[in-house]
C-alpha positions in Angstrom: 137.8 86.3 109.5 135.6 83.8 111.4 133.7 80.7 109.9 129.6 81.0 110.4 128.8 78.6 113.5 128.1 75.2 111.9 125.0 75.0 114.4 123.8 78.7 112.7 123.9 77.4 108.8 122.0 77.8 106.4 119.8 79.4 108.9 115.7 79.5 109.7 113.7 78.7 106.7 112.0 81.5 107.3 115.0 83.5 106.3 114.7 82.2 102.8 118.6 82.5 102.5 120.9 81.0 99.4 124.3 80.5 98.9 126.5 81.1 96.4 129.4 78.4 95.3 132.0 78.2 93.0 132.6 77.0 89.0 131.4 73.6 89.0 130.9 73.1 92.7 128.4 70.4 93.9 125.0 71.3 95.9 126.0 71.9 99.0 124.4 70.1 102.3 120.9 71.3 103.0 120.2 72.5 99.6 119.1 69.2 97.5 116.0 70.1 95.2 116.8 73.9 95.7 116.9 75.9 92.4 120.3 76.3 91.1 121.5 79.5 88.6 125.0 80.0 87.0 126.2 83.8 86.7 128.9 83.3 84.0 130.6 85.9 81.7 127.5 85.9 79.3 124.8 86.1 82.1 126.9 89.1 83.5 127.0 90.8 79.9 122.9 90.6 79.7 122.0 90.5 83.5 118.2 91.6 83.5 116.6 88.1 83.1 118.2 86.6 85.7 118.2 89.8 88.2 114.7 89.8 87.2 114.2 86.1 88.5 116.5 86.4 91.7 114.6 89.4 92.7 111.4 87.5 93.0 113.1 84.6 94.9 114.6 87.6 97.5 111.1 89.4 98.0 109.6 85.8 98.6 112.4 84.4 101.0 113.1 81.4 98.7 116.3 79.7 99.0 118.3 79.5 95.8 121.9 78.2 94.6 124.2 80.6 92.7 127.0 79.2 90.8 129.7 82.5 90.6 131.4 81.2 87.3 132.6 84.7 86.3 135.1 87.1 88.0 132.9 88.7 91.0 135.0 92.0 91.1 133.7 92.5 87.6 130.1 92.0 88.6 130.2 94.6 91.7 132.3 97.1 89.1 129.7 100.1 89.3 127.6 100.8 86.1 127.5 104.4 84.6 126.3 105.5 81.0 126.8 108.9 79.5 123.5 108.5 77.6 120.9 111.9 77.8 118.2 110.8 80.0 115.6 111.5 77.3 116.9 109.0 75.4 117.0 106.5 77.6 114.3 103.6 77.3 111.2 103.4 79.7 112.3 100.9 81.5 115.9 101.8 81.9 118.0 100.0 84.9 121.6 99.1 86.1 121.0 95.4 86.0 124.3 94.4 86.8 124.0 96.1 89.7 120.9 94.7 90.7 122.2 91.1 90.2 125.5 91.4 92.1 123.3 92.8 94.9 120.8 90.1 94.8 123.6 87.9 94.5 124.9 88.8 98.0 122.0 90.3 100.0 120.6 86.9 101.2 123.5 84.3 100.4 126.3 82.5 102.5 129.5 82.2 100.6 130.7 78.8 100.1 133.4 79.3 97.9 135.6 78.3 100.4 136.2 75.5 102.9 133.3 77.0 105.2 130.5 78.6 104.7 130.4 82.6 105.6 127.6 84.8 106.4 129.2 88.5 105.4 126.6 89.9 107.2 127.1 88.8 110.5 131.2 89.0 109.8 130.4 92.6 109.3 128.2 93.0 112.7 131.3 92.3 114.3 133.6 94.5 112.8 131.4 97.6 113.3 129.1 96.8 116.0 129.6 95.0 119.2 128.7 91.8 118.3 130.3 88.5 119.0 130.3 85.5 117.0 127.1 83.3 117.7 126.8 79.6 118.6 123.3 78.9 117.9 122.5 82.2 115.3 124.7 84.6 113.7 125.9 86.5 116.3 125.6 87.4 120.1 124.4 90.8 121.1 126.2 93.0 123.5 123.2 92.2 126.2 123.6 88.4 125.5 120.9 87.8 123.0 121.4 85.7 120.0 120.3 87.4 117.1 120.4 86.4 113.1 121.4 89.3 110.5 118.6 89.4 108.0 119.5 89.9 104.5 116.1 89.3 103.3 114.0 92.4 102.3 113.2 94.3 105.5 109.9 93.6 107.6 108.3 91.0 110.0 108.7 87.5 109.2 105.8 85.0 108.0 106.4 83.7 111.7 108.3 83.6 114.6 112.2 82.6 114.8 114.2 81.6 117.4 116.6 84.6 118.0 116.0 88.4 117.5 116.2 90.0 114.2 118.8 92.8 112.9 119.0 93.5 109.5 122.3 94.1 107.2 120.7 97.8 106.4 121.3 98.6 110.2 125.0 96.4 110.2 125.9 98.5 107.6 125.5 101.6 109.3 127.5 99.9 112.0 124.2 99.5 114.1 122.8 96.7 116.0 119.1 97.4 116.0 116.8 95.1 116.8 113.9 94.8 114.5 110.2 96.0 116.2 107.2 94.5 116.0 104.7 96.8 117.5 101.2 97.4 115.8 100.9 101.5 114.3 99.5 103.6 116.9 97.1 105.7 114.3 93.7 104.9 114.2 93.2 103.3 111.2 90.3 101.5 109.1 91.0 98.1 108.6 91.8 98.7 104.5 94.2 101.5 105.4 95.8 99.2 108.1 96.7 96.6 105.9 98.2 99.2 103.4 100.5 100.7 106.3 101.1 97.3 108.0 102.8 96.4 104.1 105.3 93.4 105.4 108.3 94.3 103.0 109.3 95.1 99.3 107.5 97.1 96.9 103.6 98.2 97.3 100.9 100.2 95.4 98.1 101.6 97.5 95.1 102.9 95.4 93.9 105.6 97.0 90.6 107.7 96.0 89.4 110.8 96.8 88.7 110.9 100.2 89.4 107.5 101.2 92.5 108.7 103.7 95.3 108.9 101.5 97.7 111.0 103.5 96.5 109.6 106.7 98.2 106.2 105.3 101.1 107.7 103.9 102.0 109.4 107.4 100.7 106.6 109.7 103.2 104.2 107.2 106.3 106.3 107.8 105.7 106.4 111.8 105.2 102.9 111.9 108.5 102.0 110.0 110.5 104.4 112.1 108.7 104.1 115.7 107.6 100.8 115.5 109.6 98.7 113.3 113.2 100.7 114.0 114.0 101.4 110.4 116.8 103.8 110.9 116.0 107.5 109.9 118.9 107.8 107.2 117.3 105.0 105.2 113.9 106.4 104.6 112.6 108.9 102.6 108.9 110.8 101.9 108.4 112.4 98.6 105.7 114.8 98.3 104.3 116.0 94.9 104.6 119.9 95.7 105.5 122.2 99.3 102.2 122.1 100.5 102.0 118.5 100.7 105.5 117.9 102.1 104.1 120.4 105.0 101.0 118.9 106.0 102.9 115.4 105.9 105.9 117.3 108.1 102.7 118.4 110.4 101.5 115.0 110.7 104.7 113.6 111.6 106.1 115.9 113.8 108.9 114.6 116.5 109.9 111.6 114.3 112.6 113.1 112.3 111.2 111.9 109.5 113.0 113.2 106.4 110.2 114.6 103.7 111.0 116.2 100.6 109.4 117.0 97.4 110.5 115.6 94.5 112.3 118.8 93.3 114.1 119.4 96.5 115.0 115.5 96.3 116.6 116.5 92.9 118.1 119.6 94.0 120.1 117.9 96.9 121.5 115.4 94.5 122.7 118.1 92.6 124.5 119.8 95.4 126.3 116.6 96.1 128.4 117.8 93.1 128.4 121.4 93.4 126.2 124.2 94.6 124.0 126.4 92.1 121.6 129.3 92.4 118.4 128.3 91.5 116.5 130.7 89.0 113.0 131.6 88.4 111.1 131.6 85.1 112.0 135.6 85.0 115.8 134.8 84.5 115.2 132.1 82.3 113.5 134.3 80.3 116.7 136.7 80.5 118.8 133.6 79.4 116.8 132.9 76.3 116.8 136.5 75.4 120.4 136.1 75.1 120.3 132.9 72.8 117.1 133.7 70.9 116.2 136.4 68.1 112.6 136.1 67.8 110.1 138.3 66.7 108.5 141.0 68.8 104.6 140.7 68.6 102.2 142.8 70.8 100.4 140.5 73.1 102.4 137.7 72.6 105.0 135.9 74.5 108.0 134.7 72.4 109.5 132.8 75.3 106.5 130.6 76.8 106.8 128.2 73.8 110.2 127.7 74.5 109.9 127.6 78.4 107.2 125.1 77.5 109.7 122.8 75.3 112.2 122.8 77.7 109.6 121.3 79.6 108.8 118.6 77.4 112.7 117.7 76.9 113.8 117.7 80.7 110.3 116.5 82.5 108.7 114.3 79.8 112.0 113.1 78.4 111.2 114.1 74.7 113.9 114.2 72.5 114.7 118.0 71.6 114.2 117.4 67.8 111.0 115.7 68.5 109.9 118.7 70.3 110.4 121.1 68.1 108.8 119.1 64.9 106.1 118.4 66.8 105.4 122.3 68.6 106.0 124.0 65.0 106.5 127.1 67.3 110.1 126.8 68.1 112.0 127.4 65.6 115.7 126.3 66.4 114.7 124.5 69.6 117.0 121.5 69.3 119.9 123.5 69.0 119.0 125.7 71.7 118.4 123.0 74.0 122.3 122.0 74.7 123.3 126.0 74.7 120.6 126.7 77.0 122.0 123.9 79.5 125.6 125.3 78.9 124.7 128.7 79.7 123.2 127.4 82.8 126.5 125.5 84.0 128.7 128.4 83.4 126.9 130.5 85.4 126.4 127.9 88.0 122.7 128.1 87.6 119.4 125.7 88.0 116.2 126.4 86.8 113.3 124.1 88.2 113.3 121.4 85.5 116.8 121.8 85.3 117.4 120.5 88.7 115.7 117.1 88.1 117.4 116.5 84.9 120.7 117.1 86.0 120.2 115.2 89.2 119.3 112.2 86.4 122.8 112.9 84.5 124.6 112.5 88.0 122.4 109.4 89.4 123.6 107.8 85.5 127.1 108.9 85.5 128.3 109.2 89.1 127.9 105.6 91.0 129.4 107.4 93.9 126.7 109.9 94.0 124.2 107.1 93.2 125.0 105.4 96.4 124.7 108.2 98.6 121.2 109.1 97.1 120.4 105.5 97.3 120.8 105.5 101.1 118.3 107.7 101.8 116.0 106.0 99.4 116.4 102.8 101.1 112.6 102.9 101.7 110.8 105.4 99.8 107.7 106.6 99.9 105.8 108.2 97.1 103.0 110.5 97.1 100.6 111.6 94.3 102.3 108.7 92.3 99.7 109.0 89.5 101.1 112.3 88.3 104.8 111.4 88.1 106.5 112.4 84.8 108.8 110.2 83.0 112.1 112.2 84.3 110.1 111.9 88.0 109.6 108.1 87.7 113.5 107.7 86.1 114.4 109.7 89.8 112.4 107.3 91.7 113.6 104.1 90.3 117.1 105.2 90.6 117.6 106.6 93.8 115.1 103.4 94.9 118.3 101.4 94.0 118.6 97.3 93.3 116.1 96.6 96.2 113.4 98.7 94.9 111.4 99.1 98.1 108.9 101.8 97.2 106.0 102.4 99.1 103.7 104.5 96.2 100.5 105.8 97.1 98.2 107.7 94.4 95.3 107.3 92.2 95.3 106.7 88.6 91.7 108.4 88.2 93.1 111.9 89.1 96.2 112.2 86.9 96.3 116.0 86.3 99.7 116.5 84.8 99.6 114.8 81.7 101.0 118.1 79.8 104.4 117.2 81.3 104.3 113.6 80.5 102.4 112.3 83.4 100.2 109.1 83.0 98.2 107.2 84.9 100.2 104.0 83.2 103.0 104.4 86.0 100.6 103.0 88.7 98.2 100.7 86.6 101.6 99.2 85.3 103.2 99.5 88.8 104.9 95.9 88.5 106.7 96.7 85.4 108.5 99.7 87.3 108.8 97.7 90.7 108.8 94.0 90.2 107.3 92.0 92.9 105.1 94.7 94.2 102.2 93.4 96.5 98.9 96.0 95.7 96.5 97.2 98.4 93.3 99.2 98.2 91.3 101.9 99.9 87.8 101.5 99.3 86.0 104.2 101.7 85.1 107.5 100.7 85.1 109.2 104.3 84.7 112.9 102.5 81.2 112.8 100.5 77.5 111.5 101.2 76.4 108.1 99.0 74.7 110.1 96.2 77.8 111.9 95.0 80.0 108.9 95.9 77.7 106.7 93.4 77.8 109.3 90.4 81.7 109.7 90.9 81.9 106.0 90.4 79.6 105.9 87.5 81.6 108.8 85.8 84.9 107.2 86.7 84.3 103.9 85.0 84.3 105.3 81.6 88.1 106.1 81.7 89.8 103.6 79.5 93.2 103.3 81.4 92.7 102.8 85.2 92.8 100.1 88.0 89.5 98.2 88.8 88.2 99.6 92.1 85.7 99.2 94.7 84.9 102.5 96.2 81.6 103.1 98.4 80.9 105.6 100.9 81.6 105.5 104.6 79.5 104.3 107.4 79.6 104.3 111.1 81.5 101.4 111.5 84.3 101.7 108.4 85.5 104.7 110.8 89.3 104.2 111.3 90.0 102.7 114.7 93.2 103.1 116.7 95.3 99.9 117.2 96.0 98.0 120.3 99.8 98.3 120.7 101.4 95.3 120.7 104.4 93.0 120.2 107.9 94.0 120.6 109.0 97.2 121.2 112.1 98.6 119.0 115.6 98.1 121.5 119.1 99.2 120.0 122.7 98.4 120.9 124.2 100.5 118.6 128.3 100.8 118.7 
């Protein structure tokens, strides 16, 4: 282990690096007046509040001093819960894992006799980098480079060396961050969303405003212009048709594009592979578990299928579902028996993919880490149609960094039967703190009279994001952005 070069510490102000010191340690040089936080046993037991504060400072690259007055090994111990997904609060998160991530993501270790920048150390161990003098490392081509630990994206100004992100180093690579502009033809509001700098983002995209164009352009921008590794980026579509359209528009990029159910099934398969059954086989299983009256022209199993969806996608308690519906006698007892029968036969139905994936993410930290790697940068389409189960899935996969790029329109929620609500988009900051907001304002699909009528009608919605929508003019049409900036250079080991 080598010391961080004295000339490099504490790094450029733009990087916003903090320091971790031992219990009772004095303020280190260069950090006078910087806000100090203490992580002791009490904070480690209830970490949500401090994690929220540190998350905002990490996103904004604000330096901090963190006094580590608790056992770091205990702080980084993986979390799990055996609580059923439908019993968890809406804002459930593994806050201790968030706190540990934010403690070390962009901080020097000053607990010893000299400062250590662990991401630079890892770049030397896993890559072909050598210790730097004026920056963290020297790349194989001789350039100085900083290993950035902040939210991945362009800085607000220049630094005096190349940038390699800790995410790349974690993969054993030395990918120099690219800065080229998107190559897609984009209007001004679309370009602002696509070039969102870093951290979570909400993009309000009314009908006809270019939602899919923005989502796919953002995906290509991350992969081709900024050089984010494909293993770390996943785009989520609501259905297979939308997913295929996104694949067609990003052909040749190697982008990972899935439906929410496809992501859930992949997570389930990390544990064990099961056959996926359709509704006909579901009815067969219910027929084994239920004794119901056969009434002509009535489907005795449909209410139970709907009740299963309410528990597993809307995350409602089976007892509550049975009581409220009134047409699924014995459902509270049926629910665990039905799931046990699926497990015995190594089967998954459509909704069980999601519910089982949640259980695995909550109880298996090893699988959660694997899922969080592919969800390091998560792009989510039709965010307004997420059910409670889908929202929890997205938040667990997005992990402690919460780098979610969400596109949707709160005026177009259509799946409320499964618990979907525009609240998830309206209150986006509650689920993904520190998010930046972008709005697409031009409807390119409809003439002015139709747009004006729609705006008047939608204005009656009580829960919505205030928005401006107008018909497109000739000057609004998307234009290609001139290609500028530094192209991607990769020096991987």
